[in-house]
C-alpha positions in Angstrom: 0.0 0.0 0.0 1.2 3.4 -0.8 1.7 5.6 2.3 0.8 9.2 2.3 2.3 11.7 4.7 -0.1 13.0 7.3 -0.3 16.8 7.7 0.9 17.6 11.2 -1.6 19.3 13.4 -0.3 22.3 15.4 -1.4 23.4 18.8 -1.9 26.9 17.4 -4.9 25.8 15.4 -7.0 23.3 17.3 -10.0 23.7 14.9 -8.1 22.2 12.0 -9.5 18.8 11.0 -7.1 16.2 9.7 -8.1 13.4 7.4 -6.3 10.1 8.1 -4.1 8.7 5.4 -5.6 6.0 3.2 -5.8 2.7 5.0 -5.7 4.1 8.6 -8.5 4.8 10.9 -9.5 8.1 12.4 -8.4 6.8 15.8 -4.8 6.4 14.6 -4.5 10.2 14.0 -3.9 11.9 17.3 -3.9 15.6 17.9 -2.0 17.3 20.7 -4.4 19.1 23.0 -3.6 22.8 23.6 -1.6 23.1 26.7 -2.0 26.8 27.4 1.7 26.9 28.5 2.7 28.7 25.3 6.3 28.6 24.1 7.6 27.0 27.3 6.0 23.7 26.3 8.0 23.4 23.2 11.5 21.9 23.0 14.5 24.2 23.6 15.6 24.3 20.0 12.0 25.5 19.0 11.9 28.1 21.7 15.3 29.4 20.6 14.1 29.6 16.9 10.9 31.3 17.8 12.7 33.9 20.0 15.2 34.5 17.1 12.3 35.0 14.6 10.5 37.3 17.0 13.6 39.4 17.5 14.2 39.5 13.8 10.6 40.6 13.2 11.0 43.3 15.9 14.1 44.5 14.2 12.4 44.7 10.8 9.4 46.6 12.4 11.9 49.1 13.9 13.7 49.6 10.7 10.4 50.1 8.8 9.3 52.7 11.3 12.7 54.5 11.0 12.4 54.5 7.2 8.8 55.8 7.3 9.8 58.5 9.8 12.8 59.6 7.7 10.6 59.7 4.6 8.1 61.8 6.4 10.7 64.2 7.6 12.2 64.3 4.1 8.8 65.1 2.7 8.3 67.8 5.3 11.7 69.2 4.5 11.0 69.3 0.8 7.6 71.0 1.4 9.3 73.7 3.5 12.0 74.2 0.7 9.2 74.4 -1.9 7.3 77.0 0.2 10.5 79.0 0.7 11.3 78.9 -3.0 7.8 80.0 -4.0 8.1 82.9 -1.5 11.4 83.9 -3.0 10.0 83.7 -6.5 7.1 85.9 -5.6 9.4 88.4 -4.0 11.7 88.5 -7.1 8.7 88.9 -9.4 7.4 91.8 -7.3 10.9 93.4 -7.3 11.1 93.0 -11.0 7.7 94.6 -11.6 8.8 97.5 -9.3 12.0 98.0 -11.2 10.2 97.9 -14.6 7.8 100.6 -13.3 10.7 102.7 -12.1 12.4 102.4 -15.4 9.3 103.3 -17.3 8.8 106.3 -15.0 12.4 107.4 -15.5 11.9 107.1 -19.3 8.8 109.2 -19.1 10.8 112.0 -17.4 9.9 111.5 -13.8 12.1 113.5 -11.4 11.7 110.8 -8.7 11.0 107.5 -10.6 10.7 105.5 -7.3 7.9 107.8 -6.1 6.1 107.7 -9.4 6.4 103.9 -9.5 5.0 103.6 -6.0 1.9 105.5 -7.2 1.2 103.1 -10.0 -1.7 100.8 -9.4 -0.5 97.2 -8.5 -2.9 95.8 -11.2 -1.0 97.7 -13.9 2.5 96.7 -12.8 2.7 93.4 -14.8 1.4 94.9 -18.0 3.6 97.4 -19.9 0.7 99.2 -21.8 -1.2 99.5 -18.5 2.0 100.8 -16.8 2.5 103.4 -19.5 -1.2 104.5 -19.2 -0.8 104.9 -15.4 2.4 107.0 -15.9 0.5 109.2 -18.4 -2.3 109.5 -15.9 0.2 110.5 -13.1 1.9 113.0 -15.5 -1.4 114.7 -16.1 -2.4 114.6 -12.4 1.0 115.6 -11.0 3.0 117.5 -13.7 5.5 118.8 -11.1 6.8 115.2 -10.6 8.0 115.1 -14.2 10.4 117.1 -16.4 8.8 119.3 -19.0 8.4 117.7 -22.4 10.8 119.6 -24.6 13.4 118.7 -27.1 13.5 116.1 -29.8 13.8 113.1 -27.5 17.5 112.7 -27.9 18.1 113.7 -24.2 19.8 117.0 -25.2 17.1 119.1 -23.6 15.3 122.1 -24.9 18.4 124.2 -25.6 20.0 127.1 -23.8 17.9 129.6 -22.0 17.1 132.7 -24.0 16.9 130.9 -27.3 20.6 130.8 -28.0 22.4 128.2 -30.1 22.2 124.6 -29.0 24.9 123.3 -31.3 28.5 123.4 -30.0 29.8 124.5 -33.4 27.3 127.4 -33.4 28.4 128.4 -29.9 32.1 128.3 -31.0 31.4 130.5 -34.0 29.5 132.9 -31.9 32.4 133.0 -29.3 35.0 133.9 -32.0 32.7 136.4 -33.7 31.7 134.7 -36.8 
């Protein structure tokens, strides 16, 4: 008769039903009753192995917790860096808009470009046509804040007071009497 190996019944699962091998009766299969003594009822080598496995499992749980904590702290650190970078970006964008407004005010002849730029509406700062429109509005409302519009735009001004010559050659001819 061929023999089949019986599946061992463990004390950990007393509800498991074991079928007897072919040719044997149900009385031949014995199950160990649960003792309730736990690990101490097992042989020394089994107790040692169980303690070793439990220690190893505890070590893995600790390592997993450490890794999860480090990933959490890494995530928090990256979020803080992202927030700082976004704040710096916004500060630089605001500074860039302010400098562009000051440059536009200086180009429009403002005596104090920083003051004119401060009076420009914040909504107009990012848009050049809107900034130019605001500067024109400020020029009309506060003409004393701007230089008079004279000359041909080359930066040479309106000429000498009294309507004299503005060309250096004309001034030299006049000085020598020609």
